[in-house]
KEVEX-283959 format. One record per residue: residue number from 1; z, y, x of N, C-alpha, C, O in turn. Coordinates in pm, whole numbers, always signed. Atoms other than C-alpha are relative to their C-alpha. Layout:
REM residues N
{n NUM, n_up Z, n_north Y, n_east X, ca_up Z, ca_north Y, ca_east X, c_up Z, c_north Y, c_east X, o_up Z, o_north Y, o_east X}
...
REM end
This chain:
REM residues 81
{n 1, n_up +24, n_north +104, n_east +96, ca_up +8868, ca_north +6913, ca_east +15353, c_up -80, c_north +54, c_east -120, o_up -163, o_north -17, o_east -176}
{n 2, n_up +74, n_north -59, n_east +113, ca_up +8741, ca_north +7151, ca_east +15082, c_up -148, c_north +11, c_east +31, o_up -231, o_north -11, o_east -57}
{n 3, n_up +141, n_north -11, n_east -37, ca_up +8419, ca_north +7206, ca_east +15273, c_up -66, c_north -137, c_east -7, o_up -182, o_north -148, o_east -48}
{n 4, n_up +55, n_north +135, n_east +8, ca_up +8370, ca_north +6831, ca_east +15298, c_up -23, c_north -41, c_east -145, o_up -124, o_north -103, o_east -177}
{n 5, n_up +13, n_north +32, n_east +141, ca_up +8427, ca_north +6794, ca_east +14925, c_up -118, c_north +75, c_east -62, o_up -194, o_north +17, o_east -139}
{n 6, n_up +111, n_north -79, n_east +52, ca_up +8182, ca_north +7073, ca_east +14845, c_up -132, c_north -58, c_east +50, o_up -227, o_north -72, o_east -27}
{n 7, n_up +122, n_north +55, n_east -57, ca_up +7921, ca_north +6928, ca_east +15079, c_up -33, c_north -135, c_east -65, o_up -149, o_north -161, o_east -98}
{n 8, n_up +23, n_north +130, n_east +64, ca_up +7964, ca_north +6579, ca_east +14933, c_up -45, c_north +18, c_east -144, o_up -131, o_north -55, o_east -191}
{n 9, n_up +39, n_north -27, n_east +138, ca_up +7936, ca_north +6720, ca_east +14580, c_up -144, c_north +49, c_east -8, o_up -219, o_north +8, o_east -97}
{n 10, n_up +137, n_north -52, n_east -2, ca_up +7618, ca_north +6907, ca_east +14665, c_up -98, c_north -112, c_east +31, o_up -204, o_north -121, o_east -32}
{n 11, n_up +87, n_north +113, n_east -33, ca_up +7465, ca_north +6598, ca_east +14825, c_up -13, c_north -93, c_east -119, o_up -122, o_north -142, o_east -148}
{n 12, n_up +5, n_north +88, n_east +118, ca_up +7557, ca_north +6391, ca_east +14519, c_up -85, c_north +64, c_east -110, o_up -162, o_north -6, o_east -177}
{n 13, n_up +79, n_north -68, n_east +102, ca_up +7406, ca_north +6653, ca_east +14287, c_up -148, c_north -7, c_east +32, o_up -230, o_north -31, o_east -56}
{n 14, n_up +141, n_north +8, n_east -40, ca_up +7083, ca_north +6659, ca_east +14484, c_up -54, c_north -141, c_east -15, o_up -168, o_north -159, o_east -57}
{n 15, n_up +44, n_north +139, n_east +14, ca_up +7066, ca_north +6280, ca_east +14488, c_up -24, c_north -34, c_east -146, o_up -122, o_north -101, o_east -179}
{n 16, n_up +19, n_north +27, n_east +143, ca_up +7112, ca_north +6263, ca_east +14111, c_up -119, c_north +76, c_east -56, o_up -193, o_north +24, o_east -139}
{n 17, n_up +114, n_north -78, n_east +49, ca_up +6861, ca_north +6539, ca_east +14051, c_up -132, c_north -59, c_east +46, o_up -232, o_north -52, o_east -26}
{n 18, n_up +123, n_north +60, n_east -51, ca_up +6605, ca_north +6361, ca_east +14267, c_up -36, c_north -127, c_east -74, o_up -151, o_north -169, o_east -71}
{n 19, n_up +25, n_north +126, n_east +71, ca_up +6640, ca_north +6046, ca_east +14055, c_up -63, c_north +21, c_east -137, o_up -114, o_north -75, o_east -194}
{n 20, n_up +45, n_north -19, n_east +137, ca_up +6535, ca_north +6203, ca_east +13728, c_up -138, c_north +63, c_east -12, o_up -183, o_north +133, o_east +79}
{n 21, n_up +124, n_north -63, n_east +41, ca_up +6208, ca_north +6304, ca_east +13564, c_up -109, c_north -6, c_east +106, o_up -163, o_north +97, o_east +147}
{n 22, n_up +110, n_north +16, n_east -94, ca_up +5957, ca_north +6163, ca_east +13807, c_up -129, c_north -15, c_east -79, o_up -135, o_north -90, o_east -177}
{n 23, n_up +130, n_north +13, n_east +63, ca_up +5595, ca_north +6204, ca_east +13707, c_up -93, c_north -69, c_east +97, o_up -118, o_north -21, o_east +208}
{n 24, n_up +93, n_north +73, n_east -84, ca_up +5357, ca_north +5950, ca_east +13844, c_up -141, c_north +29, c_east -49, o_up -165, o_north +51, o_east -167}
{n 25, n_up +139, n_north -23, n_east +36, ca_up +4982, ca_north +6000, ca_east +13854, c_up -50, c_north -119, c_east -81, o_up -22, o_north -233, o_east -47}
{n 26, n_up +51, n_north +111, n_east +79, ca_up +4808, ca_north +5797, ca_east +13585, c_up -103, c_north -79, c_east +77, o_up -182, o_north -24, o_east +154}
{n 27, n_up +95, n_north +88, n_east -68, ca_up +4611, ca_north +5501, ca_east +13707, c_up -139, c_north +25, c_east -57, o_up -153, o_north +46, o_east -177}
{n 28, n_up +135, n_north -21, n_east +52, ca_up +4234, ca_north +5545, ca_east +13684, c_up -41, c_north -115, c_east -92, o_up -3, o_north -231, o_east -70}
{n 29, n_up +44, n_north +101, n_east +97, ca_up +4074, ca_north +5361, ca_east +13395, c_up -99, c_north -95, c_east +66, o_up -191, o_north -50, o_east +134}
{n 30, n_up +95, n_north +94, n_east -58, ca_up +3896, ca_north +5042, ca_east +13499, c_up -134, c_north +9, c_east -71, o_up -141, o_north +41, o_east -189}
{n 31, n_up +136, n_north -9, n_east +54, ca_up +3520, ca_north +5031, ca_east +13447, c_up -45, c_north -136, c_east -52, o_up -148, o_north -188, o_east -10}
{n 32, n_up +35, n_north +127, n_east +60, ca_up +3517, ca_north +4711, ca_east +13244, c_up -6, c_north +17, c_east -151, o_up +42, o_north +117, o_east -205}
{n 33, n_up +9, n_north -7, n_east +145, ca_up +3444, ca_north +4637, ca_east +12883, c_up +139, c_north -11, c_east -61, o_up +227, o_north -80, o_east -9}
{n 34, n_up -130, n_north +5, n_east +68, ca_up +3732, ca_north +4690, ca_east +12644, c_up +17, c_north -136, c_east -65, o_up -76, o_north -188, o_east -126}
{n 35, n_up -23, n_north +129, n_east +64, ca_up +3890, ca_north +4366, ca_east +12527, c_up +7, c_north +16, c_east -152, o_up +19, o_north +127, o_east -203}
{n 36, n_up -9, n_north -2, n_east +145, ca_up +3900, ca_north +4275, ca_east +12161, c_up +136, c_north +55, c_east -40, o_up +234, o_north +33, o_east +31}
{n 37, n_up -129, n_north -55, n_east +42, ca_up +4173, ca_north +4456, ca_east +11967, c_up +103, c_north -111, c_east -23, o_up +70, o_north -220, o_east -70}
{n 38, n_up -108, n_north +97, n_east +16, ca_up +4507, ca_north +4279, ca_east +11961, c_up +32, c_north -15, c_east -149, o_up +13, o_north +78, o_east -227}
{n 39, n_up -41, n_north +16, n_east +140, ca_up +4629, ca_north +4131, ca_east +11635, c_up +108, c_north +101, c_east -34, o_up +183, o_north +145, o_east +53}
{n 40, n_up -91, n_north -105, n_east +44, ca_up +4837, ca_north +4373, ca_east +11431, c_up +146, c_north -24, c_east +41, o_up +209, o_north +69, o_east +89}
{n 41, n_up -141, n_north +18, n_east -39, ca_up +5181, ca_north +4210, ca_east +11494, c_up +24, c_north +23, c_east +149, o_up +126, o_north +78, o_east +189}
{n 42, n_up -16, n_north -20, n_east -145, ca_up +5125, ca_north +4211, ca_east +11870, c_up -9, c_north +148, c_east +34, o_up +69, o_north +198, o_east +115}
{n 43, n_up +14, n_north -143, n_east -26, ca_up +5009, ca_north +4572, ca_east +11868, c_up +125, c_north +75, c_east -46, o_up +170, o_north +167, o_east +23}
{n 44, n_up -121, n_north -66, n_east +48, ca_up +5310, ca_north +4676, ca_east +11659, c_up +119, c_north -27, c_east +92, o_up +198, o_north +63, o_east +119}
{n 45, n_up -109, n_north +33, n_east -91, ca_up +5549, ca_north +4492, ca_east +11890, c_up -14, c_north +76, c_east +131, o_up +84, o_north +127, o_east +185}
{n 46, n_up +23, n_north -74, n_east -124, ca_up +5389, ca_north +4651, ca_east +12196, c_up +33, c_north +147, c_east -18, o_up +89, o_north +210, o_east +71}
{n 47, n_up -31, n_north -140, n_east +29, ca_up +5418, ca_north +4992, ca_east +12034, c_up +151, c_north +23, c_east -7, o_up +202, o_north +122, o_east +44}
{n 48, n_up -145, n_north -13, n_east +11, ca_up +5785, ca_north +4934, ca_east +11953, c_up +67, c_north -8, c_east +136, o_up +161, o_north +66, o_east +165}
{n 49, n_up -57, n_north +14, n_east -135, ca_up +5859, ca_north +4821, ca_east +12308, c_up -27, c_north +126, c_east +80, o_up +61, o_north +174, o_east +152}
{n 50, n_up +35, n_north -123, n_east -73, ca_up +5677, ca_north +5123, ca_east +12451, c_up +89, c_north +116, c_east -44, o_up +137, o_north +194, o_east +38}
{n 51, n_up -85, n_north -107, n_east +52, ca_up +5872, ca_north +5357, ca_east +12224, c_up +144, c_north -15, c_east +47, o_up +209, o_north +83, o_east +85}
{n 52, n_up -138, n_north +24, n_east -44, ca_up +6205, ca_north +5195, ca_east +12313, c_up +16, c_north +32, c_east +148, o_up +116, o_north +91, o_east +190}
{n 53, n_up -6, n_north -28, n_east -144, ca_up +6128, ca_north +5215, ca_east +12685, c_up -5, c_north +150, c_east +26, o_up +64, o_north +201, o_east +114}
{n 54, n_up +10, n_north -146, n_east -17, ca_up +6030, ca_north +5580, ca_east +12652, c_up +132, c_north +68, c_east -35, o_up +176, o_north +159, o_east +35}
{n 55, n_up -129, n_north -58, n_east +39, ca_up +6353, ca_north +5661, ca_east +12469, c_up +108, c_north -30, c_east +103, o_up +192, o_north +55, o_east +132}
{n 56, n_up -98, n_north +37, n_east -101, ca_up +6558, ca_north +5473, ca_east +12728, c_up -19, c_north +83, c_east +127, o_up +78, o_north +127, o_east +188}
{n 57, n_up +27, n_north -80, n_east -118, ca_up +6387, ca_north +5658, ca_east +13011, c_up +45, c_north +144, c_east -21, o_up +101, o_north +206, o_east +70}
{n 58, n_up -42, n_north -137, n_east +30, ca_up +6449, ca_north +5992, ca_east +12843, c_up +152, c_north +12, c_east +1, o_up +207, o_north +110, o_east +51}
{n 59, n_up -146, n_north -3, n_east +2, ca_up +6815, ca_north +5907, ca_east +12786, c_up +56, c_north -8, c_east +141, o_up +154, o_north +59, o_east +174}
{n 60, n_up -46, n_north +14, n_east -139, ca_up +6856, ca_north +5801, ca_east +13149, c_up -21, c_north +131, c_east +77, o_up +67, o_north +175, o_east +150}
{n 61, n_up +27, n_north -127, n_east -68, ca_up +6691, ca_north +6119, ca_east +13276, c_up +95, c_north +108, c_east -47, o_up +141, o_north +190, o_east +34}
{n 62, n_up -93, n_north -99, n_east +54, ca_up +6909, ca_north +6328, ca_east +13047, c_up +141, c_north -21, c_east +56, o_up +209, o_north +75, o_east +92}
{n 63, n_up -133, n_north +28, n_east -54, ca_up +7226, ca_north +6152, ca_east +13165, c_up +8, c_north +40, c_east +148, o_up +109, o_north +95, o_east +192}
{n 64, n_up +1, n_north -38, n_east -141, ca_up +7127, ca_north +6203, ca_east +13529, c_up +3, c_north +151, c_east +16, o_up +71, o_north +204, o_east +104}
{n 65, n_up +1, n_north -146, n_east -5, ca_up +7056, ca_north +6569, ca_east +13465, c_up +138, c_north +58, c_east -33, o_up +185, o_north +150, o_east +34}
{n 66, n_up -134, n_north -46, n_east +35, ca_up +7392, ca_north +6617, ca_east +13294, c_up +101, c_north -29, c_east +110, o_up +189, o_north +52, o_east +138}
{n 67, n_up -91, n_north +35, n_east -109, ca_up +7570, ca_north +6437, ca_east +13577, c_up -20, c_north +95, c_east +118, o_up +77, o_north +139, o_east +181}
{n 68, n_up +28, n_north -92, n_east -110, ca_up +7397, ca_north +6656, ca_east +13834, c_up +57, c_north +138, c_east -29, o_up +111, o_north +203, o_east +59}
{n 69, n_up -55, n_north -130, n_east +37, ca_up +7496, ca_north +6967, ca_east +13643, c_up +152, c_north +0, c_east +11, o_up +211, o_north +99, o_east +55}
{n 70, n_up -146, n_north +9, n_east -9, ca_up +7857, ca_north +6848, ca_east +13624, c_up +46, c_north +1, c_east +146, o_up +146, o_north +65, o_east +180}
{n 71, n_up -36, n_north +2, n_east -142, ca_up +7865, ca_north +6777, ca_east +13997, c_up -19, c_north +139, c_east +61, o_up +64, o_north +185, o_east +139}
{n 72, n_up +25, n_north -136, n_east -51, ca_up +7713, ca_north +7117, ca_east +14073, c_up +110, c_north +95, c_east -46, o_up +156, o_north +180, o_east +30}
{n 73, n_up -107, n_north -84, n_east +52, ca_up +7970, ca_north +7282, ca_east +13849, c_up +132, c_north -28, c_east +73, o_up +207, o_north +65, o_east +104}
{n 74, n_up -120, n_north +36, n_east -72, ca_up +8251, ca_north +7091, ca_east +14020, c_up -4, c_north +53, c_east +144, o_up +97, o_north +99, o_east +197}
{n 75, n_up +15, n_north -52, n_east -136, ca_up +8115, ca_north +7188, ca_east +14360, c_up +20, c_north +150, c_east +4, o_up +81, o_north +203, o_east +96}
{n 76, n_up -17, n_north -145, n_east +7, ca_up +8100, ca_north +7550, ca_east +14256, c_up +147, c_north +37, c_east -20, o_up +199, o_north +130, o_east +42}
{n 77, n_up -142, n_north -26, n_east +23, ca_up +8455, ca_north +7537, ca_east +14127, c_up +83, c_north -27, c_east +125, o_up +176, o_north +47, o_east +156}
{n 78, n_up -72, n_north +33, n_east -123, ca_up +8575, ca_north +7371, ca_east +14447, c_up -25, c_north +105, c_east +108, o_up +63, o_north +137, o_east +187}
{n 79, n_up +33, n_north -101, n_east -100, ca_up +8396, ca_north +7631, ca_east +14657, c_up +73, c_north +131, c_east -25, o_up +103, o_north +205, o_east +68}
{n 80, n_up -64, n_north -128, n_east +33, ca_up +8561, ca_north +7918, ca_east +14474, c_up +152, c_north -4, c_east +22, o_up +218, o_north +100, o_east +17}
{n 81, n_up -145, n_north +10, n_east -22, ca_up +8914, ca_north +7785, ca_east +14542, c_up +37, c_north +38, c_east +139, o_up +155, o_north +35, o_east +174}
REM end
């Protein structure tokens, strides 16, 4: 049973680690004319939304990383028993 628990913990740690910090290739810039600049309130709102999304993504990645580390630590502790 201990081996099953260790194996399940390792699989869970790998699954959590695979979910975090993915880097996607940036999309190529389209070859069209740039649109007129957005009005200031719209640009500020878009900037705020982008910043909030970035912070949420970083927090999620950090939580997944911490969870993976905890699972790995638990698996290591279970393996040493």
